[in-house]
ROBA-760062 format. One record per atom (N, C-alpha, C): residue in one letter; residue number from 1; atom name; z, x, y. Coordinates in nm, 4 decimals. Each point is the difference from the previous one (the first is absolute). Layout:
# ROBA-760062
r aa=a, i=NUM, at=CA, z=Z, x=X, y=Y
...
***
This chain:
# ROBA-760062
r aa=m, i=1, at=N, z=0.0000, x=0.0848, y=-0.1193
r aa=m, i=1, at=CA, z=0.0000, x=-0.0848, y=0.1193
r aa=m, i=1, at=C, z=0.0000, x=0.0885, y=0.1244
r aa=s, i=2, at=N, z=-0.0843, x=-0.0285, y=0.0947
r aa=s, i=2, at=CA, z=-0.0094, x=0.0862, y=0.1182
r aa=s, i=2, at=C, z=0.0492, x=-0.0724, y=0.1250
r aa=n, i=3, at=N, z=0.1138, x=-0.0643, y=-0.0102
r aa=n, i=3, at=CA, z=0.0556, x=-0.0677, y=0.1167
r aa=n, i=3, at=C, z=0.0427, x=0.1027, y=0.1040
r aa=r, i=4, at=N, z=-0.0139, x=-0.0353, y=0.1269
r aa=r, i=4, at=CA, z=0.0394, x=0.0889, y=0.1096
r aa=r, i=4, at=C, z=0.0772, x=-0.0800, y=0.1041
r aa=v, i=5, at=N, z=0.0787, x=0.0723, y=0.0799
r aa=v, i=5, at=CA, z=0.0696, x=-0.0625, y=0.1114
r aa=v, i=5, at=C, z=-0.0931, x=0.0016, y=0.1211
r aa=v, i=6, at=N, z=-0.0256, x=-0.1172, y=0.0552
r aa=v, i=6, at=CA, z=-0.0846, x=-0.0155, y=0.1179
r aa=v, i=6, at=C, z=0.0744, x=-0.0854, y=0.1020
r aa=e, i=7, at=N, z=0.0171, x=0.0531, y=0.1188
r aa=e, i=7, at=CA, z=0.0730, x=-0.0699, y=0.1063
r aa=e, i=7, at=C, z=0.1359, x=-0.0488, y=-0.0504
r aa=g, i=8, at=N, z=0.0670, x=0.0835, y=-0.0801
r aa=g, i=8, at=CA, z=0.1354, x=-0.0302, y=-0.0443
r aa=g, i=8, at=C, z=0.0130, x=-0.0896, y=-0.1212
r aa=r, i=9, at=N, z=-0.1128, x=-0.0403, y=-0.0618
r aa=r, i=9, at=CA, z=0.0120, x=-0.0826, y=-0.1200
r aa=r, i=9, at=C, z=-0.0938, x=0.0501, y=-0.1097
r aa=m, i=10, at=N, z=0.0431, x=-0.0216, y=-0.1250
r aa=m, i=10, at=CA, z=-0.0781, x=0.0458, y=-0.1137
r aa=m, i=10, at=C, z=-0.1193, x=-0.0928, y=-0.0199
r aa=v, i=11, at=N, z=-0.1189, x=0.0597, y=-0.0169
r aa=v, i=11, at=CA, z=-0.1202, x=-0.0806, y=-0.0218
r aa=v, i=11, at=C, z=-0.0752, x=0.0490, y=-0.1234
r aa=t, i=12, at=N, z=-0.0651, x=-0.0932, y=-0.0679
r aa=t, i=12, at=CA, z=-0.0882, x=0.0308, y=-0.1120
r aa=t, i=12, at=C, z=-0.1390, x=0.0321, y=0.0566
r aa=p, i=13, at=N, z=-0.0900, x=0.0577, y=-0.0804
r aa=p, i=13, at=CA, z=-0.1367, x=0.0225, y=0.0492
r aa=p, i=13, at=C, z=-0.0665, x=-0.1280, y=0.0512
r aa=e, i=14, at=N, z=0.0203, x=-0.1116, y=-0.0715
r aa=e, i=14, at=CA, z=-0.0598, x=-0.1273, y=0.0423
r aa=e, i=14, at=C, z=0.0556, x=-0.0448, y=0.1346
r aa=k, i=15, at=N, z=0.1323, x=0.0128, y=0.0172
r aa=k, i=15, at=CA, z=0.0628, x=-0.0420, y=0.1254
r aa=k, i=15, at=C, z=-0.0452, x=0.0876, y=0.1161
r aa=l, i=16, at=N, z=-0.0142, x=0.1314, y=-0.0251
r aa=l, i=16, at=CA, z=-0.0488, x=0.0900, y=0.1041
r aa=l, i=16, at=C, z=-0.1410, x=-0.0387, y=0.0426
r aa=a, i=17, at=N, z=-0.0861, x=-0.0275, y=-0.0970
r aa=a, i=17, at=CA, z=-0.1373, x=-0.0423, y=0.0308
r aa=a, i=17, at=C, z=0.0002, x=-0.1292, y=0.0800
r aa=e, i=18, at=N, z=0.0876, x=-0.0943, y=-0.0361
r aa=e, i=18, at=CA, z=0.0080, x=-0.1279, y=0.0715
r aa=e, i=18, at=C, z=0.0499, x=0.0193, y=0.1435
r aa=l, i=19, at=N, z=0.0893, x=0.0966, y=0.0214
r aa=l, i=19, at=CA, z=0.0491, x=0.0273, y=0.1361
r aa=l, i=19, at=C, z=-0.1149, x=0.0406, y=0.0918
r aa=v, i=20, at=N, z=-0.0894, x=0.0859, y=-0.0503
r aa=v, i=20, at=CA, z=-0.1112, x=0.0481, y=0.0823
r aa=v, i=20, at=C, z=-0.1126, x=-0.1028, y=0.0055
r aa=e, i=21, at=N, z=-0.0276, x=-0.0637, y=-0.1132
r aa=e, i=21, at=CA, z=-0.1103, x=-0.0964, y=-0.0083
r aa=e, i=21, at=C, z=0.0320, x=-0.1291, y=0.0750
r aa=g, i=22, at=N, z=0.1280, x=-0.0378, y=0.0007
r aa=g, i=22, at=CA, z=0.0390, x=-0.1248, y=0.0635
r aa=g, i=22, at=C, z=-0.0272, x=-0.1207, y=-0.0879
r aa=d, i=23, at=N, z=-0.0279, x=0.0233, y=-0.1269
r aa=d, i=23, at=CA, z=-0.0307, x=-0.1070, y=-0.0943
r aa=d, i=23, at=C, z=0.0299, x=0.0511, y=-0.1401
r aa=s, i=24, at=N, z=-0.0006, x=-0.0879, y=-0.0977
r aa=s, i=24, at=CA, z=0.0262, x=0.0428, y=-0.1368
r aa=s, i=24, at=C, z=-0.1186, x=0.0803, y=-0.0548
r aa=v, i=25, at=N, z=0.0283, x=0.0880, y=-0.0958
r aa=v, i=25, at=CA, z=-0.1040, x=0.0827, y=-0.0600
r aa=v, i=25, at=C, z=-0.0041, x=-0.0251, y=-0.1504
r aa=m, i=26, at=N, z=-0.1142, x=0.0310, y=-0.0614
r aa=m, i=26, at=CA, z=-0.0172, x=-0.0227, y=-0.1435
r aa=m, i=26, at=C, z=0.0655, x=0.1083, y=-0.0845
r aa=d, i=27, at=N, z=-0.0170, x=0.1266, y=0.0419
r aa=d, i=27, at=CA, z=0.0485, x=0.1125, y=-0.0791
r aa=d, i=27, at=C, z=0.0239, x=0.1185, y=0.0911
r aa=a, i=28, at=N, z=0.0969, x=0.0847, y=-0.0341
r aa=a, i=28, at=CA, z=0.0285, x=0.1190, y=0.0810
r aa=a, i=28, at=C, z=0.0320, x=0.1183, y=-0.0904
r aa=e, i=29, at=N, z=-0.0420, x=0.1185, y=0.0440
r aa=e, i=29, at=CA, z=0.0266, x=0.1237, y=-0.0723
r aa=e, i=29, at=C, z=0.1350, x=0.0569, y=0.0451
r aa=p, i=30, at=N, z=0.0516, x=0.1012, y=-0.0710
r aa=p, i=30, at=CA, z=0.1276, x=0.0604, y=0.0423
r aa=p, i=30, at=C, z=-0.0067, x=0.0564, y=0.1419
r aa=i, i=31, at=N, z=0.1127, x=-0.0044, y=0.0683
r aa=i, i=31, at=CA, z=0.0113, x=0.0525, y=0.1366
r aa=i, i=31, at=C, z=-0.0027, x=0.1525, y=-0.0049
r aa=e, i=32, at=N, z=-0.0704, x=0.0598, y=0.0944
r aa=e, i=32, at=CA, z=-0.0095, x=0.1462, y=0.0082
r aa=e, i=32, at=C, z=0.0346, x=0.0473, y=0.1406
r aa=d, i=33, at=N, z=0.0380, x=0.1280, y=0.0113
r aa=d, i=33, at=CA, z=0.0200, x=0.0606, y=0.1312
r aa=d, i=33, at=C, z=-0.1367, x=0.0264, y=0.0614
r aa=a, i=34, at=N, z=-0.0173, x=-0.0370, y=0.1259
r aa=a, i=34, at=CA, z=-0.1304, x=0.0151, y=0.0654
r aa=a, i=34, at=C, z=-0.0170, x=0.1378, y=0.0657
r aa=d, i=35, at=N, z=0.1075, x=0.0806, y=0.0062
r aa=d, i=35, at=CA, z=-0.0054, x=0.1341, y=0.0569
r aa=d, i=35, at=C, z=-0.0502, x=-0.0031, y=0.1446
r aa=r, i=36, at=N, z=0.0518, x=-0.0950, y=0.0767
r aa=r, i=36, at=CA, z=-0.0318, x=-0.0082, y=0.1423
r aa=r, i=36, at=C, z=0.1179, x=-0.0624, y=0.0729
r aa=e, i=37, at=N, z=0.0023, x=0.0143, y=0.1313
r aa=e, i=37, at=CA, z=0.1071, x=-0.0549, y=0.0811
r aa=e, i=37, at=C, z=-0.0449, x=-0.1289, y=0.0671
r aa=c, i=38, at=N, z=0.0950, x=-0.0871, y=0.0231
r aa=c, i=38, at=CA, z=-0.0275, x=-0.1242, y=0.0722
r aa=c, i=38, at=C, z=-0.0393, x=0.0322, y=0.1438
r aa=p, i=39, at=N, z=-0.1104, x=-0.0585, y=0.0492
r aa=p, i=39, at=CA, z=-0.0411, x=0.0237, y=0.1388
r aa=p, i=39, at=C, z=0.0941, x=-0.0630, y=0.1020
r aa=d, i=40, at=N, z=0.0815, x=-0.0965, y=-0.0430
r aa=d, i=40, at=CA, z=0.0920, x=-0.0665, y=0.0928
r aa=d, i=40, at=C, z=0.1343, x=0.0713, y=0.0114
r aa=c, i=41, at=N, z=0.0611, x=0.0338, y=-0.1166
r aa=c, i=41, at=CA, z=0.1366, x=0.0543, y=0.0051
r aa=c, i=41, at=C, z=0.0152, x=0.1367, y=-0.0650
r aa=g, i=42, at=N, z=-0.1058, x=0.0509, y=-0.0653
r aa=g, i=42, at=CA, z=0.0090, x=0.1300, y=-0.0638
r aa=g, i=42, at=C, z=0.0650, x=-0.0020, y=-0.1371
r aa=g, i=43, at=N, z=0.0294, x=-0.1195, y=-0.0515
r aa=g, i=43, at=CA, z=0.0627, x=-0.0133, y=-0.1315
r aa=g, i=43, at=C, z=-0.0977, x=0.0268, y=-0.1134
r aa=d, i=44, at=N, z=0.0522, x=0.0004, y=-0.1218
r aa=d, i=44, at=CA, z=-0.0832, x=0.0224, y=-0.1180
r aa=d, i=44, at=C, z=-0.0864, x=-0.1214, y=-0.0315
r aa=v, i=45, at=N, z=-0.1272, x=0.0252, y=-0.0322
r aa=v, i=45, at=CA, z=-0.0938, x=-0.1068, y=-0.0342
r aa=v, i=45, at=C, z=-0.0253, x=0.0025, y=-0.1505
r aa=i, i=46, at=N, z=0.0012, x=-0.1182, y=-0.0607
r aa=i, i=46, at=CA, z=-0.0324, x=-0.0152, y=-0.1414
r aa=i, i=46, at=C, z=-0.1259, x=-0.0850, y=-0.0126
r aa=s, i=47, at=N, z=-0.0642, x=0.0062, y=-0.1168
r aa=s, i=47, at=CA, z=-0.1229, x=-0.0775, y=-0.0186
r aa=s, i=47, at=C, z=0.0057, x=-0.0768, y=-0.1305
r aa=v, i=48, at=N, z=-0.0784, x=-0.1068, y=-0.0053
r aa=v, i=48, at=CA, z=-0.0124, x=-0.0788, y=-0.1222
r aa=v, i=48, at=C, z=-0.1423, x=-0.0550, y=-0.0073
r aa=g, i=49, at=N, z=-0.0616, x=0.0134, y=-0.1154
r aa=g, i=49, at=CA, z=-0.1313, x=-0.0598, y=-0.0226
r aa=g, i=49, at=C, z=0.0196, x=-0.1375, y=-0.0605
r aa=y, i=50, at=N, z=-0.0797, x=-0.0961, y=0.0450
r aa=y, i=50, at=CA, z=0.0179, x=-0.1361, y=-0.0502
r aa=y, i=50, at=C, z=-0.1296, x=-0.0797, y=0.0075
r aa=m, i=51, at=N, z=-0.0011, x=-0.1116, y=-0.0716
r aa=m, i=51, at=CA, z=-0.1139, x=-0.0910, y=0.0004
r aa=m, i=51, at=C, z=0.0408, x=-0.1322, y=0.0628
r aa=p, i=52, at=N, z=-0.0442, x=-0.0272, y=0.1234
r aa=p, i=52, at=CA, z=0.0281, x=-0.1296, y=0.0618
r aa=p, i=52, at=C, z=-0.0833, x=-0.1121, y=-0.0627
r aa=s, i=53, at=N, z=-0.1129, x=0.0372, y=-0.0633
r aa=s, i=53, at=CA, z=-0.0857, x=-0.0964, y=-0.0692
r aa=s, i=53, at=C, z=-0.0680, x=0.0726, y=-0.1153
r aa=v, i=54, at=N, z=-0.0710, x=-0.0720, y=-0.0846
r aa=v, i=54, at=CA, z=-0.0631, x=0.0618, y=-0.1168
r aa=v, i=54, at=C, z=-0.1120, x=0.0962, y=0.0366
r aa=t, i=55, at=N, z=-0.0533, x=-0.0097, y=0.1206
r aa=t, i=55, at=CA, z=-0.1147, x=0.0826, y=0.0384
r aa=t, i=55, at=C, z=0.0337, x=0.1112, y=0.0983
r aa=e, i=56, at=N, z=0.1268, x=0.0155, y=0.0358
r aa=e, i=56, at=CA, z=0.0358, x=0.0960, y=0.1046
r aa=e, i=56, at=C, z=0.1164, x=0.0877, y=-0.0433
r aa=f, i=57, at=N, z=-0.0083, x=0.1304, y=0.0307
r aa=f, i=57, at=CA, z=0.1107, x=0.0932, y=-0.0204
r aa=f, i=57, at=C, z=0.0293, x=0.0661, y=0.1342
r aa=v, i=58, at=N, z=0.1262, x=-0.0023, y=0.0392
r aa=v, i=58, at=CA, z=0.0417, x=0.0497, y=0.1309
r aa=v, i=58, at=C, z=0.1159, x=0.0979, y=-0.0187
r aa=t, i=59, at=N, z=0.0055, x=0.1023, y=0.0839
r aa=t, i=59, at=CA, z=0.1181, x=0.0852, y=0.0051
r aa=t, i=59, at=C, z=0.0738, x=-0.0299, y=0.1294
r aa=a, i=60, at=N, z=0.1291, x=-0.0300, y=-0.0134
r aa=a, i=60, at=CA, z=0.0836, x=-0.0269, y=0.1163
r aa=a, i=60, at=C, z=0.0900, x=0.1189, y=0.0257
r aa=y, i=61, at=N, z=0.0249, x=0.0279, y=0.1275
r aa=y, i=61, at=CA, z=0.0924, x=0.1043, y=0.0418
r aa=y, i=61, at=C, z=0.1118, x=-0.0660, y=0.0782
r aa=k, i=62, at=N, z=0.1259, x=0.0368, y=-0.0301
r aa=k, i=62, at=CA, z=0.1145, x=-0.0660, y=0.0635
r aa=k, i=62, at=C, z=0.1085, x=0.1024, y=0.0292
r aa=c, i=63, at=N, z=0.0544, x=-0.0055, y=0.1207
r aa=c, i=63, at=CA, z=0.1128, x=0.0847, y=0.0355
r aa=c, i=63, at=C, z=0.1250, x=-0.0505, y=-0.0711
r aa=q, i=64, at=N, z=0.0827, x=0.0929, y=-0.0490
r aa=q, i=64, at=CA, z=0.1241, x=-0.0411, y=-0.0658
r aa=q, i=64, at=C, z=0.1091, x=-0.0338, y=0.1014
r aa=e, i=65, at=N, z=-0.0176, x=0.0400, y=0.1257
r aa=e, i=65, at=CA, z=0.1054, x=-0.0159, y=0.1002
r aa=e, i=65, at=C, z=-0.0221, x=-0.1165, y=0.0963
r aa=c, i=66, at=N, z=-0.1265, x=-0.0231, y=0.0419
r aa=c, i=66, at=CA, z=-0.0273, x=-0.1037, y=0.1004
r aa=c, i=66, at=C, z=-0.1056, x=-0.0973, y=-0.0517
r aa=s, i=67, at=N, z=-0.0450, x=-0.0901, y=0.0843
r aa=s, i=67, at=CA, z=-0.0898, x=-0.1070, y=-0.0441
r aa=s, i=67, at=C, z=-0.1473, x=0.0403, y=-0.0049
r aa=w, i=68, at=N, z=-0.0346, x=0.1267, y=0.0364
r aa=w, i=68, at=CA, z=-0.1399, x=0.0422, y=-0.0004
r aa=w, i=68, at=C, z=-0.0614, x=-0.0052, y=-0.1392
r aa=g, i=69, at=N, z=-0.1237, x=-0.0478, y=-0.0071
r aa=g, i=69, at=CA, z=-0.0752, x=0.0009, y=-0.1245
r aa=g, i=69, at=C, z=-0.1470, x=-0.0217, y=0.0299
r aa=e, i=70, at=N, z=-0.0881, x=0.0501, y=-0.0900
r aa=e, i=70, at=CA, z=-0.1429, x=-0.0214, y=0.0158
r aa=e, i=70, at=C, z=-0.0670, x=0.0080, y=-0.1366
r aa=t, i=71, at=N, z=-0.1260, x=-0.0422, y=-0.0059
r aa=t, i=71, at=CA, z=-0.0762, x=0.0105, y=-0.1241
r aa=t, i=71, at=C, z=-0.1225, x=0.0868, y=0.0237
r aa=d, i=72, at=N, z=-0.0684, x=0.0368, y=-0.1079
r aa=d, i=72, at=CA, z=-0.1212, x=0.0810, y=0.0113
r aa=d, i=72, at=C, z=-0.1267, x=-0.0837, y=0.0106
r aa=r, i=73, at=N, z=0.0154, x=-0.1291, y=0.0313
r aa=r, i=73, at=CA, z=-0.1189, x=-0.0855, y=0.0173
r aa=r, i=73, at=C, z=-0.0850, x=0.0513, y=0.1158
r aa=e, i=74, at=N, z=-0.1309, x=-0.0189, y=-0.0124
r aa=e, i=74, at=CA, z=-0.0911, x=0.0408, y=0.1086
r aa=e, i=74, at=C, z=0.0153, x=-0.0936, y=0.1191
***
């Protein structure tokens, strides 16, 4: 299980993906360290790959300290 603490609470890969996506997701891969700093607060950024639908795969990036997050969508 690759649960991580994000903004003070433990999240699963699916929950992390939902935080960034703003909606439920079909499937999510284990959470990984993104090896980058948050542009807002300088905190550690983690990433999760997920499928919001059967035809799309997205990687989300989320700060563990603040509310910043983004995806790799074009």
